[in-house]
C-alpha positions in Angstrom: 13.8 -3.8 12.4 13.5 -7.9 13.1 11.0 -8.1 15.5 8.1 -10.4 14.5 5.6 -7.3 14.1 8.4 -4.9 12.7 6.6 -4.7 9.2 3.0 -3.8 10.9 5.0 -1.0 13.0 6.4 0.5 9.7 3.0 0.3 8.2 0.8 2.1 10.9 3.8 4.8 10.5 2.7 4.8 7.1 -1.4 5.0 8.0 0.0 8.2 10.2 1.1 10.1 7.9 -1.7 9.0 5.0 -4.3 10.7 7.5 -2.6 13.4 8.6 -4.2 16.5 7.4 -3.5 17.5 5.7 -1.6 14.4 4.6 2.3 13.5 4.2 2.4 11.8 0.6 5.7 11.2 0.5 6.5 10.0 4.1 3.5 8.0 3.4 4.8 6.3 0.2 8.0 6.0 1.7 6.7 4.0 4.9 5.0 1.9 2.5 7.5 1.1 0.2 9.5 0.0 3.4 7.0 -2.5 4.3 6.7 -4.1 1.0 10.5 -4.2 0.1 12.3 -4.6 4.0 9.8 -7.1 5.5 8.5 -9.5 3.0 7.1 -12.2 5.8 4.9 -9.5 7.0 2.3 -11.4 9.3 -1.8 -10.8 8.4 -2.8 -8.4 5.7 0.0 -6.1 6.5 1.9 -6.8 2.9 -1.4 -6.4 0.8 -2.5 -3.5 2.6 0.8 -1.8 2.1 0.4 -2.0 -1.8 -3.5 -1.1 -1.9 -2.3 2.1 0.4 0.9 3.0 -1.7 -1.8 2.5 -4.8 -3.9 5.3 -3.1 -1.1 7.5 -2.7 0.3 7.2 -5.8 -3.3 8.3 -6.9 -3.6 11.2 -4.7 -0.6 12.0 -6.2 -1.4 11.8 -9.7 0.6 9.5 -10.8 -1.9 6.9 -11.9 0.6 4.6 -13.9 2.5 3.9 -10.2 -1.0 3.1 -8.7 -1.9 0.5 -11.2 1.2 -1.1 -10.5 0.7 -1.2 -6.9 -2.6 -2.3 -7.3 -2.1 -5.0 -9.8 1.0 -6.8 -7.2 -1.7 -6.9 -5.0 -3.8 -8.4 -6.8 -1.0 -10.9 -8.7 0.9 -12.2 -5.1 -2.6 -11.9 -2.9 -5.4 -13.2 -4.8 -8.6 -13.8 -2.7 -10.7 -11.6 -0.6 -7.0 -9.3 0.8 -6.5 -8.0 -2.5 -10.5 -7.0 -3.2 -10.1 -3.3 -2.5 -7.0 -3.6 -4.8 -9.0 -5.0 -7.3 -11.7 -2.2 -6.9 -9.1 0.0 -7.1 -7.6 -0.8 -10.4 -11.2 -1.1 -12.0 -12.1 2.7 -10.8 -8.5 3.9 -12.2 -9.2 1.5 -15.8 -12.3 3.6 -16.2 -10.7 7.3 -16.7 
């Protein structure tokens, strides 16, 4: 868990659950939350991507308020290009 790439590895585990057919939403959610909570120093776009994917999981589970919170956190914590997808997602769900 202390390896430099541990956060990215946990993110990839979340993505494998996310991409299953059918998706394993609870396992994906738990993996992305683990990235956010346990690997705050994750490198690259791992953290903003985890927030974005977490929002997508919540949206798929019809937990729109939680989705918005995840995307808003991404936009606030990672201004600029890494959060562009989260910003677009927020705009989409706000139009509902």
